[in-house]
C-alpha positions, 0 to 999 in steps of 0.5 A: 456536489453531494449528489455526484459524490453519493452517486459514485459511492452508490455505484461502488457498493452496487458493483461490490455487492453484485460480485456475490453472484459469483461467490463459491462459498469457500474460504479460498474464494473469500480470500483469493477469489479461487485464483480466477481473476483476469490480468487486467483486474489484477493490475487495476486492483493492485494499483488502486490498492497501492495508490490510496488516500496516501496518494491523494492526501499524503503525496500531494501534501508532501509535494505542497510542502517540498516542491519539485524535489518531491519528484525523487520520491516518485522516481525512486518509488516506481523504480523500486516497485518495478525492480521488485516485481520482475522476479518476485510476483510470478514466483509468489503466484506459483508458490501460492498454487503449490502450497494451496494457501489463502494468506500471505503469511501462510505462503511464506511459512510453507514455501518450498514444502516446509510447514512452520505454524509458529512462523505463520502466526508471527507473520500474522501478528505483525501483519495484523498490527501494521495493517490495522494502522494502515487501514485507519490511515485510509479512513482518516484520509477520507474523513479529512476530505469530507471535513473540508468539502462538506464541513462534516465532523472529522469522524463522519468520513471514517464511519461512512467509509467503514460501513461501505467497505464492510458491506461489500466485503461481507457480500463478496470477499476479495472478489468484491474488493477487486471489482470495486478497485477496478471501478474506483481506479477509473474514478481516481484517475479521472478526478486527478486528470480533472484537477491537473487540467483545470489547475493548469488552465487557471494559471494561464497554461504551463508557462504561467504556472511555472512562473508563479512557482519560480517566485517561491523561494526554493520551490523548484530546487531539484533536491530537498534542502535538509539532506544528509549530503549536499547537491547531487550526492544527497539527491541520489541517496534520497532517491535510492532510499525511496526506491527501497520504499517502492521495493517494499511493495513485496512486503505488503500482504494487501497488495501482493495478495492481488497477484496471488489471485491471478487466474494463470501465472503465465499472465503475470506480465500482462497484469504488471503492464496494466499496473505500471501504465496506470501507476506512472500516469497517476503518480505523475499527475498527483505530483503535478497537482501537488505542485499547483496546490502550492501556488494556489494556496499561498499560506503554508504556515497556517494550512494543513498540507494534506488538505490541499487537494480537497481545498483546491477542488472546492474552490476551483471546480463547480459543485458536481465536478468537485463531488467527482474529485471527492469521490476519487479521494474516497475511492482511493481510501476505500480501495486500500481500506477494504484490501487491508481489512480483508488481509487482517481478517485472513491473518486473524481467522486463517493464520492465528485462530486454531483449527481450519475455519472454513465457515464463511459466516465466521470469516465474515464475522472476523472481517466485521470485527477488524473493520470496527478495530480499524475505525476505532484506531482512526477515530483516536488517531493523531498522526498525519496520513503520510507518516502513518502510512509510511510507518506501516509500509516500512514496518511490513516491508522490513519484516517480510521483504527480506524473507520473501526475496531470500525464498524467491532466490531458491534458499531455504532459511532456518526457522530461527534465521527467519524469525531473527530476520523478521524482528531484526528488520522490523526493529531496525526500521522502527528504531530508525524512525524513533531516532528521527533519521527517516527524515533523511533516509527512508527507514525501510532501506536499513530495515530490509538490508539488515534483514537480508544480512541476517538471512545470508549469515544464517545461510552460511552458518547452516551450510557450515553446520551441514558440512561439519556434520557430513565430515563427521559422518565420513570420518566415522565411516 
């Protein structure tokens, strides 16, 4: 088991380090791969980054605890993600070319020809905090898997993951990250397929598995039991709220920067095709494995649900195959952790520090420092992977998605309106979670809606002010 696991990890590092041969030694190349990445690699990298340790550890754990009703999370998430991509991704790529920026915050602050350094720094600070939390969750997910399968200390996976990520990120920047993401996406889907097939076979086929699920009270109910509204109405509200979780992808700098690296804006449809074909297949299998884990591990009261997949792999598969599954889990955590760390690095060295730093040695030093910070957070973390990821995901979405949507619609919000919308959306999401209402409705939904409402009001007030000014000039004339 250890042999196959180490074999795949070594392969990922070799792939990442080999990208240094294509490095151009510039900031744009380090953070955007000189906008020269093929559609297939963009799609696979984006989906591997999106489907992280959260999918292997968090979603399977959530499905283990919830049952069939977890399918609404999948339906809502993919639907919301797709709707957002139809009008955001291509416009973001064109804005990247127009602004000549290398960071997500930089593009937002210079969209449409404006230049707002203070807005760029505000976006960078928020990105840095939440992306660090997100990166720490990925390292925690890898640690949980190694702890179950190898009995290693809970910190071991985080330390190993941090070392591997920093090695190939320092070698090739985002190009190394994208190349390894593509390889990791193949291992991830193969590992999940293996678990699904072996799991179904162990219960005598699909019918046998369903029979065992029916014996668990409420496990095959279509809707969760603790909804704000009963029955279909509650289920639809639950799905719509999670559609906002999928929609929230446009507020994730580490995912959106993948589409900013595309070699040709006209190829965005092909990149999205790669992305959604892989996403749908992987999420369906993850939900299926989560369902099977509950009938395989029958003691939910004394079991950490987020350990369901590594526990199943250890008990059901021969050692070499179990090592492949572990490599898939670890690949998922690394494919997201490296993206998060590079996005944090760009926020620090490009958006926050004064002056235009072009020296790649300083950029790489920033990457190393960010990795150390993420590792420290992971070692001190007490939250579940699911909760930490959702908190970071919703916070980033509530802060940035409303502004990005408004810009893509052709509007030009004022600086004051932009800042109020960022903090209004973020504050709403955090308050929603603090009050515990996120158990019923995903907190990003009210966060995004409040942010958009603020921008609409700002736009109308600005238009009224302009009209009043014009009226006064005409009167004076």
